[in-house]
C-alpha positions, 0 to 999 in steps of 0.5 A: 569497502565502499557501501552503496548509497541510497536516495531518500526516495529509495529509502522512502520506498524501502521503509514506508516513511514519507520523505518529509518524515525522514527529513523531520526525524533527521533534523529534529531528533537526529535519527540518522546522519546521512552522508552526501552524494557528490552533488550535495544530496542526501545519501543513506547507507543500508544501516540507516535504512535498518535504523529507520525501519526499526524506529518506524515499528517502534513509533507504530507501536505507540512509542513517541519518536523522541523516545524511540531514538533515545531507546535506539541510541542507548541500545547501541551505545556500545555497538555503534555499528550494530543495527537491528535485524527483523526477519519480517522486515528483511524478507520484505513483509514488514507489517503495520500495527493491527487493530490489537496492536493498537489496543496494546499500545494504548493508541486505539483511542488516538487512532479513533480520534484521528479518523473522526476528525478526518471524517468531520472535515470530509462530510463538511466538504472542507478540503483545506482542513482535510488536506492539512490534517492528513499532511500532519498525520503523514508527519507524525506517522509512516505512510503505511500506518496512515493508509492501513489504520486511518485512510482505509478505515475512514473509507469503510465508515464513510460508506457505511454512513451513506448506506445508513443515510447518515450522510448524503451521496454527495458527501460520500462521493467527496470523501471517497474522491479526496481519499482516492486523490491522496492514495494516488499522491502516496503511491506516485512517490514510489518508483520500481526498477525498470526491470521489475516484474509487471503487474497490471491492475484494474477494476473489473469489467463494469466495476467503478469502485476504484479504491480497493484496487488502488490499495493493492497497487500501493502495496504491490509497488512497495514490494518492488513490482512495476504497477500499471493501472488501467482504471475503472471498468476497462473494456474487454478488448483493451484488457486482452490487447494489454495481455497480448502486448505486454505479457505482464507477470499478473493481472489483477482485478477488483470487484465490489459485489458478487453480481458483478463478478458473476457477470464477468466470469465469462470474460475471465474464462476467455482471458484464461483461454487467451493466456493458454493460446498465447503460451503466456506465464500471466496469472490473474488474480481477483480480489475485493471485500466480497471474497472471504477465501482463496481458491482457483477459479473452476474451469480455468488454469490461470485465474485465482481468487484471493481474499483479504485487504490490499496488503495481505492480497499482495503478499499472497500474489507474491507468493503465488507468482514465486511458484514455478509451474 
């Protein structure tokens, strides 16, 4: 029975590894040996994907890739067609290493050095060094690992340095802009299926901080959703027009302060009424660092607050969208 072969971009989407890193693991460490499509391009089986996911987990736990490949080969020496299955991976909810996991794997010091070096390049406005260093990190680790353990903490630390007057505003803006561009580049490597459910993402009205909602969009793409981003501070009319014309599965907004959220509350209730009047099934989700618990918004039928980082929020949104009303 012939198996479907997957392109390297599809494998990247399913494994969380960049296409560059997949090729490196193949060519340098013989992690997998892809087949070929008739046009000569690489073709990967489901077993290849399982192998790469397993190797990614071991590397994220601090095991060097060459040792992880050796470990994989030894474990499967007598069962060449047996591939490890992880129930979390199988459900589409594979997780990256937490801070405690980094400590247990002995990587906390190494990751702290990664962050320190990247911040130094950013505050020095050294685009070339920051770009080169970031690319090297992606060659060493999965995109998800870099995103959660390096890019996201660096973003927070740069903001804190500015708040403490340890760096100037222009340095904070440069660093944030650099991280935004790299996040968008990573996001653009993913492409959802044409019939995948649509999630529209945007900063809340009058909200200018984009990175939180971009993190959410990245992980929503990983979970197979189509993601459309409306940008910072979209107009209320534009949001309502988009809602009516495209009837998305969900609208998600981020807020960086409680003040901005409170100011937007009347509009969110208006949006909720529009969903009811149009007889849509759209749900609206609100997130951001200022929210610490999950709850339905009082006085609405379709608006919910979700707490947690981008990855955790996507999991919660996915679970709520799966519930039948």
